[in-house]
Residue, then its C-alpha position, 0 to 999 in steps of 0.5 A: m499499499t502506498i502512502q500519498a499524504i500526511i494530514f496534521d491536526f493543527d492545535g496541540t499537534l504542530i504547535d502546542t496552542e492547547t497549553p496557552d489556551y488553558r493557561s489564558w483561561q485559567e488566568v481569567f478564572r482566577s482573576h474572578g476568584a474561581e478555578l478552571d480545573l483540567a478535567t473540565w477543560v479537556q472535554v473540549i480539546g479537539r472539538a469546535d470552538g463554541v462547543f463549551d461557553m467558558v464565559e457562561y461557565l465562569r458566570q455560573l461559578v461565581g454567581r455574578p455577571i462577567s464583564g463583556d470584554v473578558a473573552t476579548r482580553r483573554r483572546q489577546r493574552f492567548y495570542r501573545l502566549v502562542a506567539r512564543e510557542p515553537l513548533r512541536p519537536g520533530v514537526a519541521a523535520y517531517l515537513e521537510e522530509a515530506v517535501r523530499m518524499g513527494l508527499r502531499l500535506g494537509v491540515a484538518t482542524s476543528s478551529g475556525p477558517d483563519w486561525a491555522r492559516q494565519i499562524l502557519a503563514d507567520r511562521g513561514l510554513l503555509h506554502h508546505f500545505h496543499c489544503i487546510k480544512t477547518a470547522a467552517d468547511v463541515a457541518e460537524a467537526k471532530p470527532h465526526p470523520q468529515l474533516y478528514l474525508d474532505a481533506c483526503a478528497a482535496l489531497g486527491c487520495a483515498p483515506r487508506h493512503a493517508i496518515a493522520i497525526e493527532d494529539s487529542p482523543n476527539g481528533a484520533l476518533a475522527a481520523l480512525r472513523a475516516g479510515l486513516f492510519t492514525v498516529v497520536v503525539p499527545n501534548p501536556m494537556t492531552a497526555n493522560l487522556p483516554f485515547p481510542p486504540v490507534h495505530l501508533r502512539l509517540d511521545s514526539l515526532a522526533d522519535l521516529p523519522l517520517s520515512r520509517l512511519v511511512e513504511r510502517a503505515a504502508a505495511v499495516a495498511h495491508e492488514p484488515s484490522p491494524p493492531f494497536l502499536r505503542g510507539e517505539a523508534 
């Protein structure tokens, strides 16, 4: 089986935006005398924006109205924190190797239509990607498989010829449902969450060169029910 494409999740996978997102909301909650616990936060990781109304949740916790500009100020703080975040380990090498190998690259994200494009453009990486599918492109975001199905269609390959790289259970479930070889690389926010049985789990993309991952995915694609593989280089 030939692997033709690599499709990345964005938030938490290419760049750890999850930790800054949580930290910026934590700061808001604490400034109001409340606490945003991790168990509540992780429920929305990998899902579309707006699934959980943080401001309304904060209002319920503190029992009083919340200033209307809280969300705006929180977002500005989030942007500043994300600007400091490097690419996650191994990502730059994967992008460079994918180009050398002639693989097509895509992004499938539950975020809005401009977020991933803007960050990738700011980092000088946008030109690497042949398609970017976002929550605006589908009726249902992750864990529904449509984002991955649409990304594969845009890249001109069948799902069985593509590898998905994810950081969250919702994203992994979407990729598995779409029929892609699914790799999870958890970040600090998602490392202890229960994941579905994926094909491969890695601590870092730096642990396994892309060429070896492609070989592994091509071999597993021949199996009718690929086993769960714990990542080792």
